[in-house]
C-alpha positions in Angstrom: 111.4 87.6 102.9 107.8 86.5 102.7 108.8 83.6 100.3 111.6 82.5 102.7 109.1 82.6 105.6 106.6 80.5 103.7 109.2 78.0 102.7 110.1 77.5 106.4 106.5 77.1 107.5 105.4 74.6 104.8 106.7 71.0 104.3 105.8 69.4 101.0 106.1 65.6 100.5 105.8 64.0 97.1 103.5 61.0 97.4 103.4 59.8 93.8 104.7 60.9 90.4 104.4 59.8 86.8 106.0 60.9 83.6 104.7 59.7 80.2 105.3 60.7 76.6 102.1 62.0 75.0 102.4 62.6 71.3 105.3 65.0 70.8 105.3 66.2 74.5 105.8 65.0 78.1 103.0 64.6 80.6 103.9 65.1 84.2 101.6 64.0 87.1 102.5 64.6 90.7 100.5 64.0 93.9 101.8 65.9 97.0 100.9 66.5 100.7 101.5 69.9 102.0 101.7 70.6 105.8 101.7 74.2 107.2 102.9 74.7 110.7 102.2 78.2 112.1 103.5 77.5 115.6 106.9 79.2 115.0 105.9 82.0 112.7 107.1 84.8 114.9 110.4 83.1 115.8 111.1 82.3 112.2 110.3 85.8 111.0 112.7 87.2 113.6 115.4 84.8 112.5 115.0 85.8 108.9 115.1 89.5 109.8 118.2 89.0 111.9 120.0 87.2 109.1 118.2 89.0 106.3 120.9 89.0 103.7 122.1 85.4 103.9 118.6 83.8 104.1 117.1 85.9 101.3 120.2 85.5 99.1 120.2 81.7 99.6 116.6 81.5 98.7 117.1 83.5 95.5 119.8 81.0 94.5 117.4 78.1 95.0 114.7 79.9 92.9 117.2 80.6 90.2 118.2 76.9 90.1 114.5 76.0 89.7 114.0 78.5 86.9 117.1 77.0 85.1 115.7 73.5 85.4 112.3 74.6 84.0 114.0 76.2 81.0 116.1 73.1 80.4 113.0 70.9 80.5 111.2 73.2 78.0 114.2 73.0 75.7 114.2 69.2 75.9 110.5 69.1 75.1 111.2 71.1 72.0 113.9 68.7 71.0 111.6 65.7 71.6 108.9 67.3 69.4 111.5 67.8 66.6 113.1 64.4 67.1 113.1 62.1 64.0 112.9 58.4 64.6 112.7 56.3 67.7 116.4 56.3 68.4 116.6 60.1 68.6 113.4 60.2 70.7 114.9 57.7 73.2 118.1 59.8 73.4 116.0 62.9 74.3 113.9 61.0 76.8 117.1 59.8 78.5 118.2 63.5 78.8 114.8 64.3 80.4 115.3 61.5 82.9 118.7 62.8 83.8 117.4 66.4 84.1 114.6 65.1 86.4 117.3 63.5 88.6 119.1 66.8 88.9 115.8 68.5 89.6 115.1 66.0 92.4 118.5 66.9 93.8 117.5 70.5 93.9 114.2 69.5 95.7 116.2 67.7 98.4 118.5 70.7 98.7 115.5 73.0 99.2 114.2 70.6 101.9 117.6 70.7 103.6 117.5 74.5 103.6 114.0 74.5 105.1 114.9 72.0 107.8 118.0 74.2 108.6 115.8 77.2 108.8 113.8 75.5 111.5 117.0 74.2 113.3 116.0 70.6 112.5 119.6 69.8 111.7 119.4 66.0 111.6 116.7 66.1 109.0 118.6 68.8 107.1 121.7 66.5 106.9 119.5 63.7 105.6 118.1 65.9 102.9 121.4 67.3 101.8 122.8 63.7 101.7 119.9 62.7 99.5 120.7 65.7 97.2 124.3 64.6 97.0 123.3 61.0 96.2 121.4 62.2 93.2 124.0 64.7 92.1 127.5 63.9 93.5 128.9 67.1 91.9 126.4 69.4 93.7 128.9 71.7 95.5 126.3 73.9 97.3 124.8 70.8 98.9 128.2 69.9 100.4 128.6 73.4 101.5 125.2 73.6 103.2 125.6 70.2 104.8 128.9 71.5 106.2 127.1 74.5 107.7 124.6 72.1 109.3 127.5 70.0 110.8 129.0 73.3 112.0 125.7 74.2 113.7 125.7 70.7 115.4 129.3 71.3 116.6 130.9 68.7 114.4 133.8 70.7 112.9 135.7 67.8 111.4 132.7 66.6 109.4 132.0 70.2 108.4 135.5 70.7 107.1 135.3 67.5 105.1 132.2 68.9 103.3 133.7 72.3 102.8 136.8 70.6 101.3 134.6 68.7 98.9 132.6 71.8 97.9 135.9 73.7 97.2 137.3 70.8 95.2 134.1 70.7 93.0 133.9 74.5 92.6 137.0 76.5 93.6 135.3 79.7 92.6 132.6 79.6 95.4 133.5 82.0 98.2 131.0 80.6 100.7 132.8 77.3 101.4 136.1 79.2 102.2 134.3 81.5 104.6 132.5 78.7 106.2 135.6 76.5 106.5 137.4 79.5 108.1 134.6 79.6 110.7 135.1 75.9 111.4 138.9 76.3 111.8 138.3 79.3 114.1 136.1 77.2 116.4 138.9 74.6 116.5 141.3 77.4 117.6 143.2 77.2 114.3 143.1 81.0 113.6 145.9 81.2 111.0 144.2 78.6 108.8 140.9 80.5 109.4 142.5 83.8 108.2 143.8 82.1 105.1 140.3 80.9 104.2 138.8 84.3 104.9 141.4 85.9 102.7 140.5 83.5 99.9 136.8 84.2 100.4 137.5 87.9 100.1 139.6 87.4 97.0 136.7 85.6 95.3 134.0 88.0 96.6 135.4 91.4 97.7 131.9 92.5 98.7 131.4 89.6 101.3 131.0 91.6 104.5 130.7 88.4 106.6 134.2 87.3 105.5 135.7 90.7 106.6 133.9 90.5 109.9 135.0 86.9 110.5 138.6 87.7 109.6 138.4 90.6 112.1 137.3 88.2 114.9 140.1 85.8 114.0 142.7 88.6 114.2 141.2 89.6 117.6 141.5 86.1 118.8 145.2 86.2 117.8 145.7 89.3 119.9 146.0 91.7 116.9 143.3 94.3 117.6 144.6 96.8 115.0 144.4 94.2 112.2 141.0 93.3 113.5 139.8 96.9 113.3 
């Protein structure tokens, strides 16, 4: 919870960065600006507490993605050190450049998450769009941009993003649950229930999906099913 709060209070901007091959290794140099805004500390802390599970779980996933990227870079550095000949070295360097692109996509995704945490939805959409531009197969970025569109009241754009996230990774439960919420706000409760059913099939422990399905049944005038 403390990590989530800190991520919402601090905005980091990369001012300059360089990557060079030094001997058998890679040298990274980055200059950043970090701004800390304490004005909304209490409000943000209350929001995190109110939505404890979703915010904390989302942040854990972001941290796991970072850890994986670091491991991938370390493995590529080993490959570079063991590479024989210029051709093989260039191939490994190309892989490192590609990995850096994916890492930058994760950076933009994290920014989008932080903007959303602060209800700065326009900047969040820009950040998620930047992540998608760097990695067009980034299903969670489509999902979270869809959530942001939902928060802005644009259900059609949200559904488009949920559709894309599902097409990229049909095993993700979140986009189905979120698309169900969007359909529900459009008054399409049968379609919403279908999506909540799918989310529950993929993740039987998703309490939110059960709750949302209950609301949908209630809207349809089926209180017993809702209960």
